[in-house]
C-alpha positions as CSV (number, residue, x, y, z in Angstrom):
1,X,0.2,0.9,0.2
2,X,1.3,3.5,-0.8
3,X,2.2,6.3,1.6
4,X,0.1,9.3,2.0
5,X,1.8,12.0,0.8
6,X,3.4,14.7,3.2
7,X,2.6,17.1,1.9
8,X,5.1,21.2,2.5
9,X,3.4,24.7,2.4
10,X,5.6,27.3,0.8
11,X,6.3,29.5,4.3
12,X,6.6,32.2,1.0
13,X,2.2,31.6,1.7
14,X,0.9,33.9,4.0
15,X,-1.5,33.2,6.7
16,X,-5.2,32.8,7.0
17,X,-7.5,29.9,6.1
18,X,-4.1,28.1,3.5
19,X,-6.0,28.1,1.0
20,X,-3.7,30.1,-1.6
21,X,-0.6,29.0,-1.3
22,X,2.1,26.0,-4.0
23,X,2.8,22.7,-1.7
24,X,5.8,19.8,-2.0
25,X,5.9,16.9,-1.6
26,X,8.1,13.2,-2.5
27,X,6.4,11.6,-5.4
28,X,8.1,7.8,-5.8
29,X,10.7,9.4,-8.2
30,X,9.7,13.3,-8.4
31,X,9.2,16.3,-6.6
32,X,5.1,16.8,-6.7
33,X,4.2,20.7,-7.2
34,X,0.9,22.1,-6.5
35,X,-1.7,24.6,-5.3
36,X,-3.5,24.5,-2.7
37,X,-6.9,26.3,-3.7
38,X,-6.6,23.2,-5.7
39,X,-4.9,20.5,-4.9
40,X,-6.0,17.6,-7.6
41,X,-3.8,19.3,-9.8
42,X,-0.6,17.9,-9.4
43,X,2.5,19.5,-11.3
44,X,5.3,15.9,-11.1
45,X,9.4,17.6,-11.9
46,X,12.9,16.1,-11.1
47,X,14.5,18.6,-9.5
48,X,16.2,20.6,-12.3
49,X,13.3,21.0,-13.3
50,X,11.6,22.7,-10.3
51,X,14.7,24.4,-10.6
52,X,14.4,26.0,-13.5
53,X,11.0,26.7,-12.6
54,X,11.2,28.3,-10.0
55,X,15.0,30.1,-12.0
56,X,11.8,31.3,-14.2
57,X,9.9,32.5,-11.8
58,X,12.2,34.4,-10.1
59,X,13.5,36.2,-14.0
60,X,9.8,37.6,-14.5
61,X,10.3,39.1,-11.2
62,X,12.8,41.2,-11.4
């Protein structure tokens, strides 16, 4: 039987109801990314693709 995923909320997510945050979990061989307001949509990523995604988000903010 598969173990339940341990989702971790981003430290950049504000307080409040907790419905507007990004969460990350370890899958079998990938990292899993989801938005808490739609937890059924899960994006599987490798470490390299997650780093590229975060780098692109950071570059777009500057």
